[in-house]
C-alpha positions, 0 to 999 in steps of 0.5 A: 531049329533056332540058335536058342533052341539048340542052346536049350537042348544042351541046357536040358542035357546038361543040368538037373534043373535046366533054365527054361527057354524064356530065361535063356532069351533073357540071358541073351538080352542081358548079355547084349548078344555080344557076351552070349557065345556059342561053339559050333562043331564041324557040322555047324551044330552048336556044341556049347554056349556061354552067357555072360552079363557085364556089370558097370563095376568092371565085373563080368558075371558068367551066368551060364555055360554048358557043353553037350555031353558028347563034346565034353573034355574036348576043350569046348568049355575052355575055348568059350571061357577064353573067348569071353575073357578076350571080349570082356578084357577088351571092354575093360572088364577085369573080374569074372565071377561064376557060381557053381554047385558046391558038390560039383567037383568036376565043374570046380576043377574046370574053373580052377584050371581056368584060373578061378579061385573059390571065394565064398559059399552062398547057402541054398542058392540052387534050392534047399540044401543046394549051396553054390560056391562063388569063384572069381578070376581077376585079370592082372 
């Protein structure tokens, strides 16, 4: 199984409307590979991933992050975020943006614990009546 196929398996386990494999390939390309991170467990299997897309305005968009359900609440997601913060900061990206489903309070809590702040709502972002909350973290 390829690395992206493992990521896709996590995507399927994690979301009601998962990204298709072809879209994960696009995210990998847009991230230049450098900003597409995976976390591996002690058996070498991928247990989480993060895809970020750097923009020219100093902003890094976290396009997707997911952790295998059996590995959640073990700081895999936080470790992935901390890694992308370090990588992006060294490349002079100072603002991080993520969209999260408006009623996914666990995800919002996760991002708040990682210094993100809610800034606005995008109506129908995930489909009809499925709004997104935009959250931002700014490095000082």
